[in-house]
C-alpha positions as MATLAB code, in Angstrom:
seq = 'MTTFVIDTDNNITAFAALEDALNHRVGSTEGSFSSEKELAKLSAAWPISRFVDVWNAFAGVVPFDDLKPVKKFTDRKTAVGRIWKAIQALTPAPAQHAAPAAQKKAKATKQATATDGATGAKGAREGSKKAKVLELVRQPGGATLKQIMAATDWQAHSVRGFISGSLTKKMGLKIESIKREDGERAYVLAQ';
ca = [
      -0.737   23.056    0.126;
       0.150   19.234   -0.508;
       2.699   18.910   -2.272;
       3.178   15.313   -3.778;
       6.694   13.432   -4.826;
       6.771   11.203   -7.836;
       9.466    8.953   -7.714;
      11.330    6.447  -10.908;
       9.194    3.413   -9.286;
       5.904    5.149   -9.295;
       5.726    5.688   -5.130;
       3.604    8.999   -4.591;
       3.856   10.918   -1.456;
       2.120   13.531    0.158;
       3.841   16.305    2.169;
       2.107   19.094    3.969;
       4.724   21.106    3.261;
       6.445   22.449    0.045;
       9.811   22.484    2.063;
       9.379   18.533    3.278;
       8.704   17.766   -0.555;
      12.133   19.531   -1.101;
      14.392   17.832    1.837;
      12.687   14.753    0.779;
      14.084   14.393   -2.593;
      16.576   11.594   -2.750;
      17.911   10.326   -6.338;
      15.152    8.237   -7.773;
      12.991   10.716   -7.207;
      11.533   12.229  -10.237;
       9.989   15.523   -9.158;
       7.225   16.932   -7.364;
       3.331   18.641   -7.762;
       0.939   20.300   -6.068;
      -1.865   20.311   -8.511;
      -3.198   18.567  -11.365;
      -1.872   21.026  -13.885;
       1.765   20.342  -12.899;
       1.436   16.677  -12.935;
       0.157   17.255  -16.308;
       3.688   19.451  -16.896;
       5.947   16.263  -15.528;
       3.664   13.776  -16.970;
       4.128   15.000  -20.482;
       6.798   13.023  -21.939;
       5.301    9.427  -20.159;
       4.180    7.058  -22.462;
       0.291    6.373  -21.546;
       1.176    3.286  -20.118;
       2.663    4.529  -17.061;
      -0.385    6.317  -16.019;
      -1.710    2.397  -15.886;
       1.200    1.465  -14.055;
       0.376    4.385  -11.600;
      -2.770    3.951  -11.316;
      -2.774    0.375  -10.702;
       0.193    0.990   -7.551;
      -2.260    2.194   -5.677;
      -5.908    1.093   -6.711;
      -7.452   -1.491   -3.888;
      -4.634   -0.082   -1.808;
      -5.993    1.702    1.711;
      -7.573    4.913    1.176;
      -8.104    3.214   -2.206;
     -10.017    0.353   -1.747;
     -12.955    1.509   -4.232;
     -10.541    2.075   -6.576;
     -10.491   -0.574   -9.914;
      -7.139   -1.407  -11.709;
      -7.841   -0.620  -15.241;
      -5.870   -1.889  -18.526;
      -5.778    1.349  -20.143;
      -6.509    5.154  -20.482;
      -8.213    6.890  -23.289;
      -6.087    9.868  -23.239;
      -3.362   11.754  -21.136;
      -5.681   13.769  -20.127;
      -8.477   11.225  -18.337;
      -5.274    9.647  -16.901;
      -3.904   12.309  -15.377;
      -7.633   13.873  -13.985;
      -7.986   10.363  -12.280;
      -4.831   10.015  -10.851;
      -4.687   13.695   -9.390;
      -8.536   12.522   -8.463;
      -7.556    9.681   -6.447;
      -4.532   10.999   -4.840;
      -6.303   13.901   -2.774;
      -6.682   11.065   -0.463;
      -3.247   11.536    0.541;
      -3.282   14.844    2.126;
      -0.843   14.378    4.603;
      -0.900   15.648    9.026;
       1.118   18.887    9.222;
       5.133   18.022   10.109;
       4.095   14.686    9.066;
       5.612   12.593    6.382;
       2.753   10.069    4.309;
       3.292    6.696    3.387;
       3.740    5.559   -0.166;
       0.367    5.571   -2.052;
       1.744    4.001   -4.732;
       4.560    1.376   -4.141;
       6.452   -0.935   -6.868;
       4.648   -4.625   -6.447;
       8.090   -6.282   -5.085;
       8.725   -3.735   -1.961;
       4.622   -3.550   -2.210;
       3.805   -5.116    1.130;
       6.568   -4.267    3.824;
       3.974   -1.504    4.372;
       1.094   -4.008    3.047;
      -0.447   -4.579    6.003;
      -2.097   -1.720    6.423;
      -2.381   -0.319    3.432;
      -3.242   -3.120    1.301;
      -5.606   -4.525   -0.664;
      -7.548   -4.528   -3.650;
      -9.927   -4.186   -6.187;
     -13.488   -3.686   -4.190;
     -12.585   -5.355   -0.392;
     -11.006   -3.683    2.758;
      -6.716   -4.630    3.029;
      -5.299   -6.607    5.021;
      -4.902   -6.269    8.082;
      -1.562   -5.460    9.743;
       0.446   -8.932   11.501;
      -2.435  -10.631    9.576;
      -2.264  -14.143    7.868;
      -4.072  -12.421    4.566;
      -1.005   -9.669    4.535;
       1.459  -12.573    4.726;
       0.328  -14.094    1.782;
       0.140  -10.995   -0.199;
       3.646  -10.530    0.875;
       3.997  -13.223   -0.913;
       3.025  -13.579   -4.094;
       4.331  -10.177   -5.214;
       7.555  -10.745   -4.255;
       9.269  -11.588   -7.831;
       9.122  -15.187   -8.880;
       6.136  -15.295   -6.256;
       6.051  -17.901   -3.805;
       5.414  -21.586   -3.640;
       2.740  -23.678   -2.170;
       5.217  -24.719    0.559;
       6.404  -21.145    1.055;
       2.907  -19.993    1.798;
       2.276  -22.897    4.655;
       5.160  -22.358    6.358;
       4.244  -18.868    6.721;
       0.230  -19.360    8.063;
       0.432  -22.667    9.413;
      -2.630  -24.215    6.639;
      -2.203  -27.159    4.979;
      -2.120  -27.004    1.466;
      -5.761  -27.003    0.393;
      -6.230  -24.180    2.696;
      -3.880  -22.218    0.803;
      -5.267  -22.768   -2.826;
      -8.865  -22.227   -1.359;
      -7.806  -19.024    0.228;
      -6.315  -17.947   -2.610;
      -9.144  -19.088   -5.435;
     -11.740  -17.456   -2.623;
     -10.032  -14.690   -0.803;
      -7.392  -13.187   -3.450;
      -8.884  -14.217   -6.723;
     -12.833  -13.944   -6.104;
     -13.128  -11.710   -3.244;
     -10.154   -8.949   -3.480;
     -10.341   -8.968   -7.627;
      -6.719  -10.092   -7.710;
      -4.784  -11.976  -10.804;
      -3.137  -14.687   -9.123;
      -0.727  -16.448  -11.537;
       0.611  -20.505  -10.958;
       3.809  -21.026  -12.935;
       6.717  -23.189  -12.882;
       9.704  -21.839  -11.987;
      13.006  -23.342  -13.691;
      14.220  -25.520  -10.431;
      10.587  -26.994  -11.186;
       8.649  -25.409   -7.858;
       4.914  -24.529   -8.623;
       4.730  -20.605   -7.611;
       1.895  -18.637   -7.219;
       2.604  -14.767   -8.636;
       0.174  -11.438   -8.033;
       0.086  -10.913  -12.042;
       0.763   -7.355  -13.244;
];
């Protein structure tokens, strides 16, 4: 039976055996569950907004390409049921640890090249310019136009077009343009 572990950053990891899950437990681990009922019990004290955070952390990420981010859940039962159904795609190979299903947005693209994506769109291929841009805009404080240009070897108009077309329109991500304290304009993935 697959055992899932969730940590305080809403990362969900699947393990083939309970022993593997127990060996994995570290300080930031919040708990483990093997059924929808156990997930409901574990999450009983969570504010309803945390379910949205958990869902949106993996919605659109491979293998969850077809899942759309949500703004709210109507109730806990619906949230637990949808999350439980979605994470069934994480069934790990025997004796191997699965990659985290959900990662905190600031860290999301360390592996994002193979596991990134967004609403209804394919994920970014490892080492691709799309993956690099996603990694940059997910950093705290985002990334400036110059940083993205340096990482991709694109001209400014190409970067702006990519953000508008590929990330915003095709992938459905919300990218905000903000002005940093140092006066630089930066692109940030909105939550």
